[in-house]
PDB file of N, CA, C and O in Angstrom:
ATOM      1  N   UNK A   1      17.514  93.698  42.816  1.00  0.00           N
ATOM      2  CA  UNK A   1      18.923  93.443  42.558  1.00  0.00           C
ATOM      3  C   UNK A   1      19.234  93.844  41.112  1.00  0.00           C
ATOM      4  O   UNK A   1      18.468  93.567  40.189  1.00  0.00           O
ATOM      5  N   UNK A   2      20.369  94.497  40.952  1.00  0.00           N
ATOM      6  CA  UNK A   2      20.753  94.954  39.612  1.00  0.00           C
ATOM      7  C   UNK A   2      21.146  93.772  38.736  1.00  0.00           C
ATOM      8  O   UNK A   2      21.738  92.795  39.195  1.00  0.00           O
ATOM      9  N   UNK A   3      20.797  93.895  37.467  1.00  0.00           N
ATOM     10  CA  UNK A   3      21.160  92.894  36.473  1.00  0.00           C
ATOM     11  C   UNK A   3      22.687  92.892  36.307  1.00  0.00           C
ATOM     12  O   UNK A   3      23.266  93.961  36.115  1.00  0.00           O
ATOM     13  N   UNK A   4      23.341  91.771  36.370  1.00  0.00           N
ATOM     14  CA  UNK A   4      24.813  91.728  36.304  1.00  0.00           C
ATOM     15  C   UNK A   4      25.411  92.245  34.996  1.00  0.00           C
ATOM     16  O   UNK A   4      26.581  92.628  34.969  1.00  0.00           O
ATOM     17  N   UNK A   5      24.624  92.264  33.900  1.00  0.00           N
ATOM     18  CA  UNK A   5      25.137  92.786  32.652  1.00  0.00           C
ATOM     19  C   UNK A   5      25.138  94.268  32.548  1.00  0.00           C
ATOM     20  O   UNK A   5      25.741  94.825  31.630  1.00  0.00           O
ATOM     21  N   UNK A   6      24.468  94.942  33.480  1.00  0.00           N
ATOM     22  CA  UNK A   6      24.341  96.404  33.415  1.00  0.00           C
ATOM     23  C   UNK A   6      25.022  97.038  34.621  1.00  0.00           C
ATOM     24  O   UNK A   6      24.378  97.472  35.576  1.00  0.00           O
ATOM     25  N   UNK A   7      26.344  97.073  34.540  1.00  0.00           N
ATOM     26  CA  UNK A   7      27.170  97.558  35.657  1.00  0.00           C
ATOM     27  C   UNK A   7      27.608  99.025  35.464  1.00  0.00           C
ATOM     28  O   UNK A   7      27.956  99.704  36.430  1.00  0.00           O
ATOM     29  N   UNK A   8      27.589  99.488  34.255  1.00  0.00           N
ATOM     30  CA  UNK A   8      28.111 100.839  33.964  1.00  0.00           C
ATOM     31  C   UNK A   8      29.653 100.853  33.831  1.00  0.00           C
ATOM     32  O   UNK A   8      30.262 101.914  33.691  1.00  0.00           O
ATOM     33  N   UNK A   9      30.255  99.681  33.877  1.00  0.00           N
ATOM     34  CA  UNK A   9      31.710  99.601  33.761  1.00  0.00           C
ATOM     35  C   UNK A   9      32.139 100.227  32.418  1.00  0.00           C
ATOM     36  O   UNK A   9      31.572  99.941  31.363  1.00  0.00           O
ATOM     37  N   UNK A  10      33.168 101.094  32.504  1.00  0.00           N
ATOM     38  CA  UNK A  10      33.659 101.748  31.334  1.00  0.00           C
ATOM     39  C   UNK A  10      32.945 103.039  30.954  1.00  0.00           C
ATOM     40  O   UNK A  10      33.303 103.691  29.973  1.00  0.00           O
ATOM     41  N   UNK A  11      31.929 103.404  31.740  1.00  0.00           N
ATOM     42  CA  UNK A  11      31.161 104.598  31.476  1.00  0.00           C
ATOM     43  C   UNK A  11      31.626 105.713  32.425  1.00  0.00           C
ATOM     44  O   UNK A  11      31.803 105.492  33.623  1.00  0.00           O
ATOM     45  N   UNK A  12      31.819 106.899  31.869  1.00  0.00           N
ATOM     46  CA  UNK A  12      32.145 108.072  32.690  1.00  0.00           C
ATOM     47  C   UNK A  12      31.042 109.110  32.537  1.00  0.00           C
ATOM     48  O   UNK A  12      30.651 109.439  31.417  1.00  0.00           O
ATOM     49  N   UNK A  13      30.544 109.623  33.637  1.00  0.00           N
ATOM     50  CA  UNK A  13      29.484 110.642  33.585  1.00  0.00           C
ATOM     51  C   UNK A  13      29.970 111.868  34.354  1.00  0.00           C
ATOM     52  O   UNK A  13      30.854 111.762  35.204  1.00  0.00           O
ATOM     53  N   UNK A  14      29.395 113.023  34.053  1.00  0.00           N
ATOM     54  CA  UNK A  14      29.750 114.264  34.724  1.00  0.00           C
ATOM     55  C   UNK A  14      28.491 114.851  35.365  1.00  0.00           C
ATOM     56  O   UNK A  14      27.427 114.919  34.750  1.00  0.00           O
ATOM     57  N   UNK A  15      28.648 115.268  36.607  1.00  0.00           N
ATOM     58  CA  UNK A  15      27.537 115.911  37.310  1.00  0.00           C
ATOM     59  C   UNK A  15      27.970 117.363  37.584  1.00  0.00           C
ATOM     60  O   UNK A  15      29.036 117.605  38.149  1.00  0.00           O
ATOM     61  N   UNK A  16      27.145 118.299  37.184  1.00  0.00           N
ATOM     62  CA  UNK A  16      27.333 119.701  37.518  1.00  0.00           C
ATOM     63  C   UNK A  16      26.145 120.105  38.348  1.00  0.00           C
ATOM     64  O   UNK A  16      25.014 120.110  37.863  1.00  0.00           O
ATOM     65  N   UNK A  17      26.391 120.445  39.597  1.00  0.00           N
ATOM     66  CA  UNK A  17      25.326 120.704  40.512  1.00  0.00           C
ATOM     67  C   UNK A  17      25.747 121.733  41.558  1.00  0.00           C
ATOM     68  O   UNK A  17      26.904 122.152  41.595  1.00  0.00           O
ATOM     69  N   UNK A  18      24.811 122.133  42.399  1.00  0.00           N
ATOM     70  CA  UNK A  18      25.086 123.180  43.378  1.00  0.00           C
ATOM     71  C   UNK A  18      25.795 122.659  44.633  1.00  0.00           C
ATOM     72  O   UNK A  18      26.264 123.445  45.456  1.00  0.00           O
ATOM     73  N   UNK A  19      25.869 121.365  44.770  1.00  0.00           N
ATOM     74  CA  UNK A  19      26.516 120.816  45.934  1.00  0.00           C
ATOM     75  C   UNK A  19      26.710 119.320  45.828  1.00  0.00           C
ATOM     76  O   UNK A  19      26.040 118.653  45.039  1.00  0.00           O
ATOM     77  N   UNK A  20      27.616 118.799  46.612  1.00  0.00           N
ATOM     78  CA  UNK A  20      27.942 117.370  46.554  1.00  0.00           C
ATOM     79  C   UNK A  20      28.714 117.022  47.794  1.00  0.00           C
ATOM     80  O   UNK A  20      29.523 117.811  48.280  1.00  0.00           O
ATOM     81  N   UNK A  21      28.464 115.842  48.304  1.00  0.00           N
ATOM     82  CA  UNK A  21      29.241 115.373  49.456  1.00  0.00           C
ATOM     83  C   UNK A  21      29.589 113.924  49.188  1.00  0.00           C
ATOM     84  O   UNK A  21      28.766 113.213  48.611  1.00  0.00           O
ATOM     85  N   UNK A  22      30.774 113.440  49.575  1.00  0.00           N
ATOM     86  CA  UNK A  22      31.214 112.082  49.258  1.00  0.00           C
ATOM     87  C   UNK A  22      30.475 111.012  50.021  1.00  0.00           C
ATOM     88  O   UNK A  22      30.991 110.496  51.012  1.00  0.00           O
ATOM     89  N   UNK A  23      29.313 110.673  49.598  1.00  0.00           N
ATOM     90  CA  UNK A  23      28.507 109.594  50.162  1.00  0.00           C
ATOM     91  C   UNK A  23      29.302 108.288  50.118  1.00  0.00           C
ATOM     92  O   UNK A  23      30.070 108.079  49.178  1.00  0.00           O
ATOM     93  N   UNK A  24      29.139 107.394  51.119  1.00  0.00           N
ATOM     94  CA  UNK A  24      29.902 106.138  51.103  1.00  0.00           C
ATOM     95  C   UNK A  24      29.695 105.290  49.866  1.00  0.00           C
ATOM     96  O   UNK A  24      30.599 104.540  49.497  1.00  0.00           O
ATOM     97  N   UNK A  25      28.548 105.370  49.205  1.00  0.00           N
ATOM     98  CA  UNK A  25      28.333 104.614  47.994  1.00  0.00           C
ATOM     99  C   UNK A  25      29.133 105.131  46.797  1.00  0.00           C
ATOM    100  O   UNK A  25      29.156 104.497  45.742  1.00  0.00           O
ATOM    101  N   UNK A  26      29.779 106.271  46.961  1.00  0.00           N
ATOM    102  CA  UNK A  26      30.599 106.826  45.890  1.00  0.00           C
ATOM    103  C   UNK A  26      32.109 106.653  46.117  1.00  0.00           C
ATOM    104  O   UNK A  26      32.921 107.089  45.302  1.00  0.00           O
ATOM    105  N   UNK A  27      32.463 106.024  47.211  1.00  0.00           N
ATOM    106  CA  UNK A  27      33.888 105.885  47.541  1.00  0.00           C
ATOM    107  C   UNK A  27      34.648 105.231  46.426  1.00  0.00           C
ATOM    108  O   UNK A  27      34.293 104.144  45.969  1.00  0.00           O
ATOM    109  N   UNK A  28      35.707 105.899  45.980  1.00  0.00           N
ATOM    110  CA  UNK A  28      36.524 105.367  44.867  1.00  0.00           C
ATOM    111  C   UNK A  28      35.880 105.393  43.511  1.00  0.00           C
ATOM    112  O   UNK A  28      36.397 104.784  42.574  1.00  0.00           O
ATOM    113  N   UNK A  29      34.738 106.098  43.372  1.00  0.00           N
ATOM    114  CA  UNK A  29      34.016 106.094  42.115  1.00  0.00           C
ATOM    115  C   UNK A  29      34.015 107.413  41.376  1.00  0.00           C
ATOM    116  O   UNK A  29      33.375 107.520  40.330  1.00  0.00           O
ATOM    117  N   UNK A  30      34.700 108.415  41.874  1.00  0.00           N
ATOM    118  CA  UNK A  30      34.757 109.676  41.148  1.00  0.00           C
ATOM    119  C   UNK A  30      36.217 109.973  40.794  1.00  0.00           C
ATOM    120  O   UNK A  30      37.135 109.686  41.562  1.00  0.00           O
ATOM    121  N   UNK A  31      36.396 110.548  39.623  1.00  0.00           N
ATOM    122  CA  UNK A  31      37.745 110.841  39.112  1.00  0.00           C
ATOM    123  C   UNK A  31      38.231 112.212  39.596  1.00  0.00           C
ATOM    124  O   UNK A  31      39.414 112.387  39.889  1.00  0.00           O
ATOM    125  N   UNK A  32      37.328 113.167  39.677  1.00  0.00           N
ATOM    126  CA  UNK A  32      37.729 114.523  40.066  1.00  0.00           C
ATOM    127  C   UNK A  32      36.532 115.271  40.615  1.00  0.00           C
ATOM    128  O   UNK A  32      35.391 114.988  40.251  1.00  0.00           O
ATOM    129  N   UNK A  33      36.788 116.208  41.474  1.00  0.00           N
ATOM    130  CA  UNK A  33      35.759 117.092  41.991  1.00  0.00           C
ATOM    131  C   UNK A  33      36.351 118.507  41.953  1.00  0.00           C
ATOM    132  O   UNK A  33      37.551 118.689  42.161  1.00  0.00           O
ATOM    133  N   UNK A  34      35.512 119.491  41.689  1.00  0.00           N
ATOM    134  CA  UNK A  34      36.000 120.884  41.686  1.00  0.00           C
ATOM    135  C   UNK A  34      34.940 121.806  42.161  1.00  0.00           C
ATOM    136  O   UNK A  34      33.766 121.657  41.824  1.00  0.00           O
ATOM    137  N   UNK A  35      35.350 122.766  42.949  1.00  0.00           N
ATOM    138  CA  UNK A  35      34.505 123.857  43.394  1.00  0.00           C
ATOM    139  C   UNK A  35      34.642 124.920  42.302  1.00  0.00           C
ATOM    140  O   UNK A  35      35.630 125.654  42.287  1.00  0.00           O
ATOM    141  N   UNK A  36      33.708 125.014  41.423  1.00  0.00           N
ATOM    142  CA  UNK A  36      33.820 125.917  40.263  1.00  0.00           C
ATOM    143  C   UNK A  36      34.007 127.380  40.672  1.00  0.00           C
ATOM    144  O   UNK A  36      34.886 128.042  40.122  1.00  0.00           O
ATOM    145  N   UNK A  37      33.228 127.909  41.603  1.00  0.00           N
ATOM    146  CA  UNK A  37      33.457 129.330  41.955  1.00  0.00           C
ATOM    147  C   UNK A  37      34.885 129.589  42.498  1.00  0.00           C
ATOM    148  O   UNK A  37      35.468 130.645  42.253  1.00  0.00           O
ATOM    149  N   UNK A  38      35.418 128.623  43.223  1.00  0.00           N
ATOM    150  CA  UNK A  38      36.754 128.788  43.776  1.00  0.00           C
ATOM    151  C   UNK A  38      37.859 128.316  42.817  1.00  0.00           C
ATOM    152  O   UNK A  38      39.027 128.659  43.000  1.00  0.00           O
ATOM    153  N   UNK A  39      37.487 127.529  41.793  1.00  0.00           N
ATOM    154  CA  UNK A  39      38.457 127.082  40.806  1.00  0.00           C
ATOM    155  C   UNK A  39      39.464 126.106  41.339  1.00  0.00           C
ATOM    156  O   UNK A  39      40.587 126.046  40.838  1.00  0.00           O
ATOM    157  N   UNK A  40      39.094 125.327  42.356  1.00  0.00           N
ATOM    158  CA  UNK A  40      40.028 124.340  42.881  1.00  0.00           C
ATOM    159  C   UNK A  40      39.299 123.131  43.347  1.00  0.00           C
ATOM    160  O   UNK A  40      38.091 123.192  43.576  1.00  0.00           O
ATOM    161  N   UNK A  41      40.017 121.978  43.506  1.00  0.00           N
ATOM    162  CA  UNK A  41      39.365 120.730  43.931  1.00  0.00           C
ATOM    163  C   UNK A  41      38.692 120.868  45.300  1.00  0.00           C
ATOM    164  O   UNK A  41      39.120 121.663  46.136  1.00  0.00           O
ATOM    165  N   UNK A  42      37.654 120.097  45.510  1.00  0.00           N
ATOM    166  CA  UNK A  42      37.021 120.058  46.840  1.00  0.00           C
ATOM    167  C   UNK A  42      37.931 119.319  47.814  1.00  0.00           C
ATOM    168  O   UNK A  42      38.597 118.354  47.441  1.00  0.00           O
ATOM    169  N   UNK A  43      37.954 119.763  49.025  1.00  0.00           N
ATOM    170  CA  UNK A  43      38.718 119.122  50.110  1.00  0.00           C
ATOM    171  C   UNK A  43      37.716 118.453  51.068  1.00  0.00           C
ATOM    172  O   UNK A  43      37.195 119.087  51.986  1.00  0.00           O
ATOM    173  N   UNK A  44      37.465 117.168  50.832  1.00  0.00           N
ATOM    174  CA  UNK A  44      36.469 116.459  51.653  1.00  0.00           C
ATOM    175  C   UNK A  44      36.984 116.167  53.062  1.00  0.00           C
ATOM    176  O   UNK A  44      36.181 115.884  53.951  1.00  0.00           O
ATOM    177  N   UNK A  45      38.254 116.225  53.285  1.00  0.00           N
ATOM    178  CA  UNK A  45      38.766 115.957  54.654  1.00  0.00           C
ATOM    179  C   UNK A  45      38.362 117.109  55.622  1.00  0.00           C
ATOM    180  O   UNK A  45      38.202 116.881  56.821  1.00  0.00           O
ATOM    181  N   UNK A  46      38.206 118.297  55.108  1.00  0.00           N
ATOM    182  CA  UNK A  46      37.859 119.407  55.972  1.00  0.00           C
ATOM    183  C   UNK A  46      36.403 119.897  55.792  1.00  0.00           C
ATOM    184  O   UNK A  46      35.941 120.759  56.538  1.00  0.00           O
ATOM    185  N   UNK A  47      35.699 119.345  54.808  1.00  0.00           N
ATOM    186  CA  UNK A  47      34.338 119.801  54.598  1.00  0.00           C
ATOM    187  C   UNK A  47      33.333 118.986  55.382  1.00  0.00           C
ATOM    188  O   UNK A  47      33.616 117.863  55.802  1.00  0.00           O
ATOM    189  N   UNK A  48      32.142 119.567  55.579  1.00  0.00           N
ATOM    190  CA  UNK A  48      31.083 118.901  56.255  1.00  0.00           C
ATOM    191  C   UNK A  48      29.857 118.915  55.334  1.00  0.00           C
ATOM    192  O   UNK A  48      29.735 119.807  54.495  1.00  0.00           O
ATOM    193  N   UNK A  49      28.958 117.951  55.474  1.00  0.00           N
ATOM    194  CA  UNK A  49      27.758 117.940  54.612  1.00  0.00           C
ATOM    195  C   UNK A  49      26.929 119.211  54.920  1.00  0.00           C
ATOM    196  O   UNK A  49      26.734 119.595  56.073  1.00  0.00           O
ATOM    197  N   UNK A  50      26.471 119.818  53.861  1.00  0.00           N
ATOM    198  CA  UNK A  50      25.623 121.001  53.997  1.00  0.00           C
ATOM    199  C   UNK A  50      24.270 120.720  53.383  1.00  0.00           C
ATOM    200  O   UNK A  50      24.153 119.878  52.493  1.00  0.00           O
ATOM    201  N   UNK A  51      23.253 121.414  53.846  1.00  0.00           N
ATOM    202  CA  UNK A  51      21.904 121.220  53.349  1.00  0.00           C
ATOM    203  C   UNK A  51      21.853 121.504  51.849  1.00  0.00           C
ATOM    204  O   UNK A  51      21.068 120.886  51.129  1.00  0.00           O
ATOM    205  N   UNK A  52      22.678 122.427  51.375  1.00  0.00           N
ATOM    206  CA  UNK A  52      22.675 122.782  49.925  1.00  0.00           C
ATOM    207  C   UNK A  52      23.255 121.665  49.041  1.00  0.00           C
ATOM    208  O   UNK A  52      23.135 121.728  47.818  1.00  0.00           O
ATOM    209  N   UNK A  53      23.878 120.649  49.648  1.00  0.00           N
ATOM    210  CA  UNK A  53      24.493 119.564  48.862  1.00  0.00           C
ATOM    211  C   UNK A  53      23.566 118.399  48.670  1.00  0.00           C
ATOM    212  O   UNK A  53      23.959 117.416  48.042  1.00  0.00           O
ATOM    213  N   UNK A  54      22.347 118.454  49.181  1.00  0.00           N
ATOM    214  CA  UNK A  54      21.489 117.228  49.097  1.00  0.00           C
ATOM    215  C   UNK A  54      21.212 116.840  47.660  1.00  0.00           C
ATOM    216  O   UNK A  54      21.265 115.654  47.335  1.00  0.00           O
ATOM    217  N   UNK A  55      20.914 117.801  46.776  1.00  0.00           N
ATOM    218  CA  UNK A  55      20.539 117.452  45.412  1.00  0.00           C
ATOM    219  C   UNK A  55      21.688 116.811  44.657  1.00  0.00           C
ATOM    220  O   UNK A  55      21.516 115.757  44.044  1.00  0.00           O
ATOM    221  N   UNK A  56      22.835 117.421  44.692  1.00  0.00           N
ATOM    222  CA  UNK A  56      24.022 116.877  44.015  1.00  0.00           C
ATOM    223  C   UNK A  56      24.426 115.510  44.563  1.00  0.00           C
ATOM    224  O   UNK A  56      24.812 114.614  43.812  1.00  0.00           O
ATOM    225  N   UNK A  57      24.330 115.369  45.886  1.00  0.00           N
ATOM    226  CA  UNK A  57      24.670 114.072  46.488  1.00  0.00           C
ATOM    227  C   UNK A  57      23.679 113.015  46.058  1.00  0.00           C
ATOM    228  O   UNK A  57      24.091 111.926  45.658  1.00  0.00           O
ATOM    229  N   UNK A  58      22.397 113.289  46.124  1.00  0.00           N
ATOM    230  CA  UNK A  58      21.388 112.301  45.731  1.00  0.00           C
ATOM    231  C   UNK A  58      21.490 111.916  44.249  1.00  0.00           C
ATOM    232  O   UNK A  58      21.438 110.732  43.919  1.00  0.00           O
ATOM    233  N   UNK A  59      21.637 112.907  43.348  1.00  0.00           N
ATOM    234  CA  UNK A  59      21.724 112.536  41.949  1.00  0.00           C
ATOM    235  C   UNK A  59      23.028 111.790  41.614  1.00  0.00           C
ATOM    236  O   UNK A  59      23.022 110.896  40.768  1.00  0.00           O
ATOM    237  N   UNK A  60      24.115 112.139  42.250  1.00  0.00           N
ATOM    238  CA  UNK A  60      25.376 111.420  41.975  1.00  0.00           C
ATOM    239  C   UNK A  60      25.311 109.981  42.501  1.00  0.00           C
ATOM    240  O   UNK A  60      25.826 109.076  41.844  1.00  0.00           O
ATOM    241  N   UNK A  61      24.699 109.746  43.658  1.00  0.00           N
ATOM    242  CA  UNK A  61      24.568 108.418  44.189  1.00  0.00           C
ATOM    243  C   UNK A  61      23.654 107.564  43.317  1.00  0.00           C
ATOM    244  O   UNK A  61      23.926 106.388  43.072  1.00  0.00           O
ATOM    245  N   UNK A  62      22.543 108.188  42.843  1.00  0.00           N
ATOM    246  CA  UNK A  62      21.642 107.450  41.958  1.00  0.00           C
ATOM    247  C   UNK A  62      22.367 107.048  40.667  1.00  0.00           C
ATOM    248  O   UNK A  62      22.199 105.936  40.165  1.00  0.00           O
ATOM    249  N   UNK A  63      23.172 107.970  40.147  1.00  0.00           N
ATOM    250  CA  UNK A  63      23.857 107.730  38.868  1.00  0.00           C
ATOM    251  C   UNK A  63      25.104 106.895  38.954  1.00  0.00           C
ATOM    252  O   UNK A  63      25.475 106.222  37.993  1.00  0.00           O
ATOM    253  N   UNK A  64      25.772 106.931  40.124  1.00  0.00           N
ATOM    254  CA  UNK A  64      27.098 106.279  40.173  1.00  0.00           C
ATOM    255  C   UNK A  64      27.334 105.483  41.455  1.00  0.00           C
ATOM    256  O   UNK A  64      28.441 104.983  41.657  1.00  0.00           O
ATOM    257  N   UNK A  65      26.358 105.351  42.309  1.00  0.00           N
ATOM    258  CA  UNK A  65      26.561 104.645  43.566  1.00  0.00           C
ATOM    259  C   UNK A  65      26.789 103.159  43.397  1.00  0.00           C
ATOM    260  O   UNK A  65      26.263 102.543  42.471  1.00  0.00           O
ATOM    261  N   UNK A  66      27.581 102.579  44.300  1.00  0.00           N
ATOM    262  CA  UNK A  66      27.875 101.162  44.238  1.00  0.00           C
ATOM    263  C   UNK A  66      27.012 100.308  45.179  1.00  0.00           C
ATOM    264  O   UNK A  66      27.163  99.087  45.232  1.00  0.00           O
ATOM    265  N   UNK A  67      26.108 100.962  45.920  1.00  0.00           N
ATOM    266  CA  UNK A  67      25.207 100.191  46.810  1.00  0.00           C
ATOM    267  C   UNK A  67      25.867  99.743  48.091  1.00  0.00           C
ATOM    268  O   UNK A  67      25.369  98.813  48.725  1.00  0.00           O
ATOM    269  N   UNK A  68      26.960 100.351  48.506  1.00  0.00           N
ATOM    270  CA  UNK A  68      27.663  99.919  49.686  1.00  0.00           C
ATOM    271  C   UNK A  68      26.800  99.915  50.958  1.00  0.00           C
ATOM    272  O   UNK A  68      26.881  98.989  51.765  1.00  0.00           O
ATOM    273  N   UNK A  69      25.994 100.936  51.122  1.00  0.00           N
ATOM    274  CA  UNK A  69      25.152 101.012  52.352  1.00  0.00           C
ATOM    275  C   UNK A  69      23.954 100.084  52.339  1.00  0.00           C
ATOM    276  O   UNK A  69      23.364  99.822  53.387  1.00  0.00           O
ATOM    277  N   UNK A  70      23.576  99.570  51.138  1.00  0.00           N
ATOM    278  CA  UNK A  70      22.453  98.648  51.037  1.00  0.00           C
ATOM    279  C   UNK A  70      22.871  97.257  50.708  1.00  0.00           C
ATOM    280  O   UNK A  70      22.058  96.452  50.254  1.00  0.00           O
ATOM    281  N   UNK A  71      24.148  96.947  50.930  1.00  0.00           N
ATOM    282  CA  UNK A  71      24.732  95.625  50.592  1.00  0.00           C
ATOM    283  C   UNK A  71      24.480  95.260  49.122  1.00  0.00           C
ATOM    284  O   UNK A  71      24.207  94.103  48.803  1.00  0.00           O
ATOM    285  N   UNK A  72      24.576  96.274  48.216  1.00  0.00           N
ATOM    286  CA  UNK A  72      24.453  96.039  46.793  1.00  0.00           C
ATOM    287  C   UNK A  72      23.025  96.042  46.277  1.00  0.00           C
ATOM    288  O   UNK A  72      22.828  95.890  45.071  1.00  0.00           O
ATOM    289  N   UNK A  73      22.032  96.204  47.116  1.00  0.00           N
ATOM    290  CA  UNK A  73      20.641  96.183  46.666  1.00  0.00           C
ATOM    291  C   UNK A  73      20.357  97.372  45.753  1.00  0.00           C
ATOM    292  O   UNK A  73      19.689  97.215  44.730  1.00  0.00           O
ATOM    293  N   UNK A  74      20.841  98.532  46.096  1.00  0.00           N
ATOM    294  CA  UNK A  74      20.607  99.740  45.278  1.00  0.00           C
ATOM    295  C   UNK A  74      21.918 100.233  44.709  1.00  0.00           C
ATOM    296  O   UNK A  74      22.633 101.000  45.354  1.00  0.00           O
ATOM    297  N   UNK A  75      22.237  99.796  43.505  1.00  0.00           N
ATOM    298  CA  UNK A  75      23.453 100.245  42.840  1.00  0.00           C
ATOM    299  C   UNK A  75      23.185 100.482  41.397  1.00  0.00           C
ATOM    300  O   UNK A  75      24.089 100.868  40.656  1.00  0.00           O
TER     301      UNK A  75
END
């Protein structure tokens, strides 16, 4: 269980990676997403998880996940 004094509240981090998908533990926790080669925001309503997004998804969940799928155990 996470220590209650170490929530990350007020901290903003940036992830630059080859792929990312909106994992449930990240819901409401990102300010902006952008597809750099296309120069526009990602559209998660029409996108599907791709194998190339595993690294960005895993690192972003580790860094910013709220633990929703584990009932707060891993946040």
